[in-house]
VOBA-1610 file (N, C-alpha, C; in pm, whole numbers, padded with zeros to 5 digits, always signed):
BEGIN
Met+00087-00120+00000Met+00000+00000+00000Met+00090+00124+00000Asn+00070+00216-00097Asn+00154+00335-00099Asn+00111+00433+00008Thr+00193+00536+00028Thr+00169+00630+00138Thr+00036+00703+00122Thr+00003+00744-00001Thr-00122+00818-00024Thr-00243+00734+00011Val-00246+00610-00038Val-00359+00521-00009Val-00368+00494+00140Arg-00251+00470+00203Arg-00250+00443+00346Arg-00304+00562+00424Asn-00267+00682+00384Asn-00316+00802+00453Asn-00465+00820+00434Leu-00513+00797+00311Leu-00656+00809+00285Leu-00736+00706+00364Thr-00682+00584+00373Thr-00749+00480+00451Thr-00757+00520+00597Gly-00647+00574+00648Gly-00647+00618+00787Gly-00748+00728+00813Val-00760+00821+00718Val-00858+00928+00731Val-00999+00871+00731Gly-01025+00775+00641Gly-01158+00714+00633Gly-01196+00644+00761Val-01102+00570+00818Val-01129+00500+00944Val-01156+00601+01055Ser-01079+00708+01058Ser-01097+00810+01163Ser-01233+00877+01151Val-01274+00908+01027Val-01405+00970+01006Val-01516+00877+01049Ala-01505+00748+01013Ala-01607+00651+01051Ala-01615+00636+01202Ala-01498+00632+01267Ala-01497+00618+01412Ala-01560+00740+01479Ala-01531+00858+01426Ala-01589+00980+01483Ala-01740+00981+01466Ser-01787+00933+01350Ser-01931+00929+01325Ser-02001+00834+01422Ile-01943+00716+01442Ile-02001+00619+01536Ile-02004+00677+01677Tyr-01897+00747+01715Tyr-01891+00807+01848Tyr-02001+00910+01867Arg-02020+00996+01766Arg-02126+01098+01774Arg-02264+01034+01783Asn-02285+00932+01701Asn-02415+00865+01701Asn-02441+00792+01832Ala-02335+00732+01889Ala-02350+00664+02017Ala-02386+00763+02127Lys-02325+00881+02124Lys-02357+00984+02223Lys-02502+01030+02208Ala-02550+01037+02084Ala-02688+01080+02061Ala-02787+00982+02123Val-02759+00852+02110Val-02846+00751+02171Val-02837+00759+02323Ala-02716+00778+02374Ala-02698+00787+02520Ala-02775+00906+02577Lys-02782+01015+02501Lys-02855+01133+02548Lys-03005+01109+02557Gln-03054+01008+02485Gln-03197+00976+02493Gln-03233+00917+02630Asn-03136+00853+02694Asn-03165+00776+02815Asn-03236+00857+02922Pro-03178+00969+02970Pro-03248+01044+03076Pro-03378+01106+03028Val-03384+01144+02902Val-03506+01206+02849Val-03620+01105+02844Phe-03593+00989+02787Phe-03696+00886+02776Phe-03735+00835+02915Arg-03635+00816+03000Arg-03665+00766+03135Arg-03759+00860+03208Arg-03733+00989+03201Arg-03817+01086+03270Arg-03957+01091+03209Arg-03965+01083+03078Arg-04097+01085+03014Arg-04179+00963+03054Trp-04116+00847+03058Trp-04189+00726+03098Trp-04227+00731+03246Glu-04140+00785+03327Glu-04170+00798+03470Glu-04290+00889+03491Asn-04290+01004+03426Asn-04403+01096+03438Asn-04531+01035+03384His-04518+00963+03273His-04635+00897+03215His-04692+00792+03311Leu-04605+00716+03374Leu-04650+00613+03468Leu-04726+00675+03584Ile-04670+00779+03642Ile-04735+00845+03756Ile-04871+00900+03716Thr-04876+00966+03601Thr-05002+01026+03556Thr-05106+00920+03525Thr-05065+00814+03457Thr-05160+00708+03420Thr-05214+00637+03543Leu-05129+00611+03640Leu-05176+00548+03764Leu-05276+00637+03836Arg-05253+00766+03833Arg-05346+00858+03897Arg-05483+00854+03828His-05483+00850+03696His-05610+00843+03623His-05678+00707+03643Leu-05601+00601+03648Leu-05659+00469+03673Leu-05725+00465+03810Asp-05656+00520+03908Asp-05711+00522+04044Asp-05841+00601+04049Ala-05843+00717+03984Ala-05965+00799+03983Ala-06079+00727+03912Thr-06047+00658+03803Thr-06150+00584+03729Thr-06207+00471+03812Ala-06119+00399+03881Ala-06165+00288+03965Ala-06250+00339+04081Arg-06208+00447+04144Arg-06284+00500+04259Arg-06420+00556+04216Ala-06429+00601+04092Ala-06557+00649+04040Ala-06644+00534+03989Glu-06591+00412+04001Glu-06661+00291+03958Glu-06697+00296+03810Lys-06606+00354+03731Lys-06622+00356+03587Lys-06545+00239+03526Glu-06577+00208+03402Glu-06510+00097+03334Glu-06363+00131+03311Leu-06277+00038+03345Leu-06134+00058+03327Leu-06094+00029+03182Pro-05987+00092+03137Pro-05933+00058+03005Pro-05860-00075+03012Leu-05819-00125+02899Leu-05729-00239+02895Leu-05596-00193+02952Ile-05542-00268+03047Ile-05417-00228+03113Ile-05302-00313+03059Tyr-05208-00248+02994Tyr-05092-00313+02935Tyr-04968-00271+03012Val-04895-00370+03065Val-04773-00345+03141Val-04652-00393+03061Ala-04553-00306+03047Ala-04429-00340+02978Ala-04315-00348+03080Leu-04243-00458+03077Leu-04125-00479+03160Leu-04005-00496+03067Gly-03885-00471+03119Gly-03769-00496+03037Gly-03655-00398+03056Asp-03580-00379+02948Asp-03458-00299+02953Asp-03472-00176+02862Ser-03360-00125+02812Ser-03364-00002+02734Ser-03443-00017+02604Ala-03455-00139+02554Ala-03537-00159+02434Ala-03683-00127+02463Ala-03730-00165+02581Ala-03868-00131+02619Ala-03883+00019+02642Gln-03773+00087+02674Gln-03776+00232+02686Gln-03776+00300+02549Gly-03732+00226+02447Gly-03730+00279+02311Gly-03600+00345+02270Leu-03492+00324+02346Leu-03365+00386+02310Leu-03321+00342+02171Gly-03278+00439+02092Gly-03236+00413+01956Gly-03340+00450+01852Ala-03466+00462+01894Ala-03573+00502+01802Ala-03561+00651+01770Asp-03621+00690+01659Asp-03621+00832+01623Asp-03697+00915+01725Arg-03807+00858+01777Arg-03890+00924+01878Arg-03932+00821+01980Leu-03966+00865+02098Leu-04016+00773+02200Leu-04136+00695+02148Glu-04223+00759+02071Glu-04344+00695+02019Glu-04314+00584+01918Asp-04190+00579+01867Asp-04153+00478+01769Asp-04102+00349+01833Gly-04087+00346+01965Gly-04046+00225+02032Gly-04151+00116+02020Tyr-04110-00009+02039Tyr-04206-00118+02019Tyr-04316-00118+02123Val-04290-00068+02245Val-04391-00069+02351Val-04508+00024+02318Pro-04485+00153+02289Pro-04599+00236+02251Pro-04666+00191+02122Arg-04590+00129+02031Arg-04652+00077+01910Arg-04748-00038+01944Ile-04708-00124+02036Ile-04798-00232+02079Ile-04924-00174+02142Ala-04908-00071+02225Ala-05025-00009+02289Ala-05122+00043+02183Ala-05068+00106+02079Ala-05154+00155+01971Ala-05218+00039+01895Gly-05141-00068+01874Gly-05196-00185+01807Gly-05305-00253+01886Leu-05288-00258+02017Leu-05390-00318+02104Leu-05521-00240+02097Gln-05510-00109+02094Gln-05631-00027+02084Gln-05704-00055+01952Arg-05627-00069+01844Arg-05687-00100+01714Arg-05753-00239+01718Ala-05683-00338+01774Ala-05733-00476+01771Ala-05853-00498+01860Thr-05856-00431+01975Thr-05962-00455+02073Thr-06076-00355+02065Gly-06048-00237+02009Gly-06148-00131+02010Gly-06167-00068+02146Arg-06075-00096+02238Arg-06082-00042+02373Arg-05970+00059+02396Pro-05991+00155+02484Pro-05880+00240+02525Pro-05776+00156+02599Val-05651+00193+02586Val-05541+00116+02645Val-05459+00206+02736Ala-05446+00165+02861Ala-05360+00234+02957Ala-05226+00161+02962Leu-05122+00226+02918Leu-04988+00168+02913Leu-04910+00206+03038Leu-04857+00104+03106Leu-04771+00125+03222Leu-04635+00065+03189Asn-04537+00151+03161Asn-04403+00106+03124Asn-04314+00111+03248Ile-04284-00007+03303Ile-04205-00017+03426Ile-04062-00058+03395Ser-04025-00059+03268Ser-03893-00106+03228Ser-03783-00015+03281Leu-03660-00066+03273Leu-03543+00004+03326Leu-03429-00005+03227Ser-03380+00108+03182Ser-03264+00107+03094Ser-03146+00044+03167Gly-03079-00050+03101Gly-02971-00123+03165Gly-03018-00245+03242Gly-03148-00271+03236Gly-03206-00380+03314Gly-03152-00517+03274Thr-03146-00604+03373Thr-03108-00744+03353Thr-03219-00831+03409Ala-03206-00962+03389Ala-03306-01053+03445Ala-03314-01036+03597Ala-03199-01016+03661Ala-03198-00999+03806Ala-03274-00875+03848Ser-03265-00767+03770Ser-03335-00644+03808Ser-03485-00655+03779Val-03523-00731+03678Val-03666-00757+03656Val-03723-00830+03776Leu-03651-00933+03821Leu-03697-01011+03935Leu-03694-00931+04064Gly-03589-00851+04082Gly-03569-00784+04210Gly-03635-00649+04225Thr-03663-00580+04113Thr-03721-00445+04124Thr-03849-00426+04043Gln-03849-00470+03917Gln-03966-00442+03833Gln-04088-00523+03874Leu-04071-00652+03896Leu-04186-00733+03938Leu-04238-00694+04076Pro-04151-00667+04174Pro-04203-00617+04302Pro-04277-00484+04287Gln-04227-00396+04200Gln-04298-00270+04177Gln-04437-00296+04121Leu-04445-00385+04023Leu-04575-00419+03965Leu-04668-00478+04070Ala-04615-00568+04152Ala-04698-00633+04254Ala-04750-00534+04358Gly-04679-00423+04376Gly-04719-00326+04476Gly-04814-00218+04426Leu-04843-00217+04298Leu-04931-00114+04243Leu-05077-00142+04278Thr-05148-00037+04312Thr-05291-00049+04342Thr-05369+00058+04267Ile-05494+00028+04238Ile-05586+00128+04183Ile-05718+00112+04255Gly-05769+00222+04306Gly-05893+00216+04381Gly-05884+00127+04503Ser-05768+00123+04567Ser-05739+00044+04688Ser-05732-00106+04663Ala-05737-00149+04537Ala-05725-00291+04504Ala-05597-00313+04423Pro-05539-00433+04430Pro-05419-00460+04351Pro-05446-00440+04202Leu-05349-00383+04133Leu-05362-00364+03989Leu-05347-00498+03919Arg-05438-00527+03827Arg-05436-00652+03752Arg-05419-00620+03604Pro-05299-00639+03550Pro-05281-00609+03407Pro-05356-00709+03320Asp-05402-00660+03207Asp-05468-00747+03109Asp-05367-00816+03019Leu-05246-00759+03013Leu-05145-00813+02923Leu-05009-00759+02965Val-04906-00844+02954Val-04770-00805+02992Val-04674-00842+02879Thr-04580-00752+02850Thr-04470-00787+02760Thr-04338-00770+02835Leu-04239-00847+02791Leu-04106-00842+02853Leu-04000-00863+02747Asp-03900-00775+02744Asp-03776-00803+02671Asp-03662-00790+02770Ile-03576-00890+02773Ile-03465-00890+02869Ile-03359-00987+02818Gly-03238-00971+02868Gly-03131-01065+02836Gly-03015-01005+02761Gly-03039-00897+02685Gly-02930-00837+02610Gly-02818-00788+02698Asn-02852-00727+02810Asn-02749-00679+02903Asn-02687-00793+02982Asp-02763-00901+03002Asp-02708-01016+03074Asp-02593-01081+02999Val-02594-01066+02866Val-02485-01123+02786Val-02350-01069+02834Gly-02348-00944+02879Gly-02224-00882+02922Gly-02196-00891+03071Val-02280-00963+03146Val-02258-00975+03291Val-02152-01081+03317Ala-02037-01038+03367Ala-01926-01130+03391Ala-01963-01233+03498Gly-01930-01357+03472Gly-01951-01462+03570Gly-02090-01523+03570Leu-02182-01465+03497Leu-02318-01518+03492Leu-02323-01635+03394Thr-02357-01752+03443Thr-02365-01869+03356Thr-02503-01878+03292Pro-02514-01944+03177Pro-02646-01965+03117Pro-02743-02033+03213Gln-02693-02127+03292Gln-02780-02196+03387Gln-02835-02099+03491Glu-02749-02011+03543Glu-02794-01913+03642Glu-02896-01817+03581Phe-02870-01775+03459Phe-02966-01689+03389Phe-03099-01761+03373Gly-03092-01888+03335Gly-03214-01966+03317Gly-03291-01982+03446Glu-03222-01998+03557Glu-03290-02011+03686Glu-03362-01881+03721Thr-03297-01767+03694Thr-03364-01639+03719Thr-03485-01622+03628Met-03472-01663+03502Met-03585-01654+03410Met-03699-01745+03454Asp-03666-01860+03511Asp-03771-01948+03565Asp-03849-01876+03675Gln-03777-01808+03762Gln-03844-01735+03870Gln-03931-01622+03815Ile-03880-01553+03715Ile-03957-01444+03654Ile-04083-01498+03587Ala-04064-01597+03501Ala-04177-01648+03422Ala-04284-01712+03509Ser-04243-01766+03622Ser-04340-01834+03709Ser-04436-01737+03777Val-04399-01609+03783Val-04485-01511+03851Val-04537-01402+03757Leu-04498-01406+03630Leu-04551-01307+03536Leu-04702-01323+03524Pro-04777-01214+03536Pro-04921-01223+03512Pro-04946-01268+03368Gln-05046-01351+03350Gln-05079-01398+03216Gln-05201-01324+03161Pro-05205-01304+03030Pro-05110-01351+02929Pro-04986-01263+02923Ser-04871-01329+02912Ser-04743-01259+02900Ser-04675-01299+02770Phe-04606-01203+02711Phe-04538-01223+02584Phe-04392-01180+02602Val-04300-01275+02586Val-04160-01254+02621Val-04073-01268+02495Ala-03996-01166+02466Ala-03906-01171+02350Ala-03779-01246+02387Asp-03731-01330+02295Asp-03600-01389+02316Asp-03494-01287+02275Ile-03368-01326+02277Ile-03258-01232+02256Ile-03216-01231+02110Pro-03224-01118+02043Pro-03178-01112+01903Pro-03030-01148+01893Thr-02990-01191+01775Thr-02852-01231+01754Thr-02754-01118+01787Phe-02638-01156+01834Phe-02530-01061+01859Phe-02426-01065+01747Lys-02457-01134+01636Lys-02361-01136+01527Lys-02335-00994+01478Pro-02211-00962+01442Pro-02096-01049+01421Pro-02003-01056+01543Leu-02049-01021+01660Leu-01962-01017+01778Leu-01928-01157+01826Arg-01816-01167+01899Arg-01776-01296+01953Arg-01868-01345+02063Thr-01949-01254+02117Thr-02045-01292+02222Thr-02173-01352+02164Gln-02178-01373+02032Gln-02298-01427+01970Gln-02336-01564+02028Glu-02237-01652+02047Glu-02268-01786+02099Glu-02327-01777+02239Arg-02270-01691+02322Arg-02322-01674+02458Arg-02464-01617+02453Ala-02488-01519+02367Ala-02622-01462+02354Ala-02722-01569+02315Ser-02683-01657+02225Ser-02773-01764+02181Ser-02800-01863+02294Gln-02700-01890+02376Gln-02720-01979+02491Gln-02819-01919+02591Leu-02803-01791+02619Leu-02897-01726+02711Leu-03037-01722+02651Ser-03045-01698+02522Ser-03174-01694+02455Ser-03245-01829+02465Ala-03169-01937+02452Ala-03228-02070+02464Ala-03282-02093+02605Glu-03210-02047+02706Glu-03257-02060+02844Glu-03383-01977+02866Leu-03385-01857+02810Leu-03504-01772+02822Leu-03625-01840+02758Thr-03606-01892+02639Thr-03716-01958+02568Thr-03768-02077+02646Arg-03677-02157+02699Arg-03719-02274+02778Arg-03801-02232+02899Ala-03749-02133+02974Ala-03817-02091+03097Ala-03952-02028+03066Ala-03955-01937+02971Ala-04081-01869+02939Ala-04186-01967+02890Ser-04147-02056+02800Ser-04243-02152+02745Ser-04296-02246+02851Ser-04210-02288+02942Ser-04252-02385+03043Ser-04349-02326+03144His-04356-02195+03151His-04447-02130+03246His-04565-02060+03176Gly-04591-02098+03053Gly-04711-02049+02985Gly-04700-01916+02916Cys-04578-01863+02903Cys-04560-01737+02832Cys-04544-01764+02682Thr-04586-01671+02602Thr-04566-01679+02457Thr-04432-01614+02423Val-04346-01687+02353Val-04213-01637+02318Val-04215-01573+02179Ile-04159-01454+02171Ile-04148-01381+02044Ile-04009-01408+01986Gly-04003-01469+01869Gly-03877-01519+01814Gly-03793-01416+01742Leu-03741-01319+01817Leu-03655-01218+01756Leu-03521-01275+01712Glu-03474-01378+01781Glu-03344-01436+01745Glu-03350-01495+01605Asp-03452-01574+01576Asp-03463-01633+01442Asp-03478-01526+01335Leu-03559-01424+01363Leu-03576-01318+01263Leu-03444-01246+01238Ser-03373-01211+01344Ser-03246-01138+01325Ser-03142-01225+01255Asn-03147-01355+01276Asn-03053-01445+01209Asn-03087-01464+01062Ser-03207-01425+01022Ser-03246-01440+00881Ser-03184-01332+00793Phe-03129-01228+00855Phe-03066-01120+00779Phe-02917-01148+00761Ser-02860-01095+00654Ser-02714-01095+00644Ser-02658-01003+00751Val-02532-01023+00784Val-02469-00937+00885Val-02475-00791+00841Trp-02447-00766+00714Trp-02448-00629+00665Trp-02587-00567+00677Glu-02689-00640+00635Glu-02825-00587+00644Glu-02865-00563+00788Tyr-02833-00658+00874Tyr-02872-00646+01015Tyr-02806-00526+01081Met-02677-00507+01057Met-02604-00400+01123Met-02638-00263+01066Thr-02661-00253+00936Thr-02682-00122+00875Thr-02829-00081+00868Lys-02919-00179+00865Lys-03061-00147+00848Lys-03139-00148+00977Tyr-03091-00224+01076Tyr-03172-00246+01196Tyr-03103-00209+01327His-03004-00123+01320His-02937-00077+01442His-02935+00076+01447Ala-02944+00128+01569Ala-02929+00271+01591Ala-02783+00310+01574Gly-02754+00438+01589Gly-02620+00488+01564Gly-02513+00433+01656Asp-02553+00382+01774Asp-02453+00324+01863Asp-02419+00181+01827Met-02484+00127+01725Met-02461-00010+01676Met-02493-00115+01782Phe-02577-00081+01878Phe-02621-00177+01980Phe-02773-00180+01991His-02832-00063+02010His-02977-00059+02027His-03050-00071+01893Pro-03174-00120+01897Pro-03255-00122+01775Pro-03284+00020+01728Asn-03314+00034+01600Asn-03360+00162+01547Asn-03510+00154+01521Thr-03567+00260+01466Thr-03711+00263+01443Thr-03760+00149+01354Pro-03695+00118+01240Pro-03743+00005+01160Pro-03740-00128+01234Trp-03639-00150+01317Trp-03630-00277+01390Trp-03737-00282+01499Tyr-03759-00173+01569Tyr-03869-00170+01667Tyr-04003-00195+01598His-04018-00144+01477His-04143-00168+01405His-04161-00317+01378Arg-04054-00386+01340Arg-04062-00531+01318Arg-04097-00602+01449Trp-04037-00556+01558Trp-04071-00614+01689Trp-04220-00600+01717Ser-04272-00479+01699Ser-04412-00454+01733Ser-04505-00541+01650Gln-04471-00564+01523Gln-04555-00650+01440Gln-04551-00794+01490Met-04433-00842+01529Met-04422-00979+01579Met-04498-00994+01711Phe-04483-00898+01800Phe-04559-00904+01925Phe-04709-00903+01897Met-04754-00812+01812Met-04897-00800+01786Met-04952-00925+01717Asp-04875-00985+01628Asp-04921-01109+01565Asp-04941-01218+01670Ala-04847-01229+01763Ala-04858-01330+01869Ala-04974-01299+01963Ile-04991-01172+01995Ile-05102-01131+02083Ile-05236-01161+02017Ser-05248-01127+01890Ser-05374-01151+01818Ser-05406-01300+01813Glu-05304-01382+01789Glu-05327-01527+01783Glu-05368-01583+01918Arg-05298-01543+02023Arg-05327-01600+02155Arg-05461-01552+02209Leu-05495-01426+02186Leu-05617-01369+02243Leu-05734-01371+02145Asp-05713-01434+02029Asp-05818-01445+01928Asp-05870-01307+01887Leu-05776-01220+01855Leu-05808-01085+01810Leu-05778-01074+01660Pro-05839-00980+01592Pro-05806-00962+01450Pro-05661-00918+01433Arg-05596-00969+01328Arg-05458-00929+01303Arg-05452-00782+01267Val-05350-00716+01316Val-05332-00573+01291Val-05207-00552+01206Asp-05223-00482+01096Asp-05109-00441+01015Asp-05052-00315+01077Met-04935-00326+01141Met-04881-00213+01215Met-04843-00096+01125Asp-04829-00120+00995Asp-04803-00010+00902Asp-04920+00088+00896Thr-05038+00041+00934Thr-05158+00123+00922Thr-05202+00184+01055Val-05125+00160+01160Val-05164+00205+01294Val-05103+00342+01323Ala-05186+00434+01369Ala-05140+00569+01401Ala-05054+00570+01526Asp-04989+00681+01553Asp-04907+00696+01673Asp-04988+00670+01799Trp-04921+00615+01897Trp-04979+00595+02030Trp-05014+00729+02093Gln-05132+00734+02153Gln-05175+00851+02229Gln-05203+00806+02373Pro-05139+00865+02473Pro-05159+00822+02611Pro-05306+00831+02654Trp-05349+00729+02726Trp-05485+00730+02782Trp-05488+00824+02903Arg-05592+00905+02912Arg-05604+00998+03023Arg-05745+00997+03083Gly-05811+00882+03079Gly-05940+00869+03144Gly-06054+00922+03061
//
């Protein structure tokens, strides 16, 4: 390689690295913004649910989302483009009922934090002095567990067994999308298998994101379905998630299938 080509190659690599860094920072900046918006939404929705119950009015369909930053929507163009609010909008279309979305997910969440914080929080929620009973629950978890040092697939599976055994039904649990082309792909697949086993054995419906992500070439998967940080899903990938979740929900609950391309943006329920 001559000096000119070598210098140009070095410049190209530097530009690409700088672009990835900027894009990763942009996704990271979403974290506190989305977290605060979901927190405020949760508080407001619970207040309206409580008032509706105390007035002895008909409650909306209550949808609870558990999980990690994917459930928060990090990487999407807008918070409304995340798979969770898209499912809420799809549920309203499929059922013809208003939908109250309670997003209890935690950015950075692991299976241990779902078991130790999110599920206890859900169990402690009340409306009208009675325990809150969700009509439907979704969960995505495991992506962050891939990077937890010392965590064995068996230990992860045991935690997933504990989670799945107490999830309110009907529950819909996503497996772990492929980590290709990273060297952690095999470990991610092992954890995904444990998640699938645990969720299925306790009556949860598993959403096969791993198989779908493996159906793409590495180039297509990385360039078409990842946010700028090359880790989180982007809006098109979240859209695919929402369609898969809604197809499974419609089948299990005997609801009409919803084409998510035709569903308008989610609008928060306010009583």
